[in-house]
N, C-alpha and C positions, 0 to 999 in steps of 0.2 A: 531462625525461620519464619517465611511468611507463615501467619496460621489461615490467611484465604487455600494456598495449597496446602494444606497441610490435608483433608483427608479424603485428594485425589492418589495422591502419592504413595500415603503410609495407607491407607485400604488395598492402593493396588501392590505393593508391596508383603500386605499382609495376607493377602488371597494367595499368592505366587507361594508364597513359604504354606500354605493351608494345602493347596495344592500340591505340592510335593511331598507330603508325610501319604497321599494314595496311591502318587509316583514311586514313591519306596518301598510303599506295600506291595503292588504290581511286580517291579522289580525282586522282591522275595520270594516273592510265587514261581516269580520267570525261574529263579535260578535253584528254586527246590527242582521244577518239573524238567526242566530243558538239563539234557549231558554235557554238553559241551561247554554251556554256560555254566554248571556245577564245577567241573575241571577244571577249566583254564581261569575262569575268572573268579569264583568264591573260595574254591580253595586252599590256591598258593596266598592271597590275603590272610585266612582262615588260620592254616598252621601258621604263619611267620606269626602273629597273633599271640600264638598259642605259645608259640617256644618264647617268645619276649617276655613273657605274663608269669610263664613258669621259673624262665629264669629269675627272672627281677624276685620272686617270692622265694625261691629255692637260695638265692642268697641274702636274701634279708632274714631267712632263718638261722643261716650259715651252714647251708648245704655247697660246697663252693663245685666238686666235680662231678655231679645225678648229670644222667645222663635223662635227657626229657623223650618221653615216648610221645609220638604224635597222636593226634583226636583221630579217633576214626573216622570214614568218611562220612557218615548222617551225619554226628557232631559238626564235623570242620562246614561241613554245607550248609546246615543251620547259621552256625557263628557267620560265614561268610555273607550268606543274604544281611544276616543282622548288619554285618560293618556296611555293605555294601546300602544298606537302605541310612542309616546314618550318614555315610559320605554323600547321599544324596542331598539329605537335609539340610546337612554344612555346605556342600557348595552351593544349591542352591539361596540360603541365607547368606553367604559370603557375596553370591552375586547380588543379589539384592544390597548389603554394604557399599559395593561398587559401585552400584549403578546409583545411591546417595550420594556418592562422596562426589560421581562425576555432576552428579546435578546440580549440589551444592558450589563444588568450583568453576561451575557456568554460570549461575547467578553473584556468584561474587566478583567473577568479571567482568560480566555485564556492569555489578556495581560501580566498578574501582573505573568503568568507562565513560558511564555517566558522569561519574567526580572529576574523572579526566577534563568533558568535554565543559562540563559546568565551572571547574577551573580554568580555564581558556579563555573560554567565554568573558570569565570577569577580567582577565590578563587584557584583553582585547579593549570592554569596554575601558578600563583604565587606561588602555594605551590612546584612547578617542579621547577620555578627559584631560589628558596630557596636551593632547595636541590643541585643543579647546582652552585651554590655562594658557599655553605658549600664546594662541591668538591674541587672546584677553591680555593678556602682557604684551606684547606689543602693541595693540590700539594703546593701551593706558599709556606707555611711554610713548609713544605718536603724538597723544593728547597733549595740549599748552600746557606750560607746567602752572602752578600755583601764581606768580607771582602776574602773569598776564593775565589772567582771570581777575584780581583784585584792580590794575589798570582799566580792565577792561571796567569793571563795576564804577569805579570813578570816573569815567568818561562817561560812564550811561548819566550816572548824577546828573553830572554838570551838565549834558544835553536837556536831561528833562527840569533843571533848574532853567536854563536857557529859555522853551518852551514856557513854561509858566509865568516867569518873568519877561517878556517881549522887550518891552522899555527898556532894559538894561542892557547897555552896552559888551558888546564880546571881551574890551577887555579887562569891564572892571568883574565878569563872571568868573576870568579863571582865577585871579584872584581868591574870591570868595570860596573857589574849588582845594585849594591849595590849602587853607587853613584846617 
């Protein structure tokens, strides 16, 4: 993870989570005051939660066939409001995790694309170097062989010798260079 991006992203997520707590408290208050909210949103999950919790406790204690009485309306509304508040905080936290995951994946894809581009650039450079190497090899093969260079050196020495000794005849210079 990039250190420079740490403060902005993390502080933003932390801020959202902190804002979700008052939001959850407002939802709880609305659930306590609104009859519709209380009846249709808070009571059913609270009664279900109470039933599952009591059924589990009774089974753990060994009471299998016990009938579980539902909570009274006031207690169920309070429990439902608490459940709704906790669910709100949980959903906001989960949303933050999902957003962080998506952000991390986008960074990972960007990094992989950069690596792929660098790899392709290196591959192109190797291809250009291979072409340059082939051209140089062709030049080396087109150059006269080493034996021809030696013959040219020998002839150059003969010409120098003739120039240094102008009185010597051409027939005398040739046997001297063959020695």
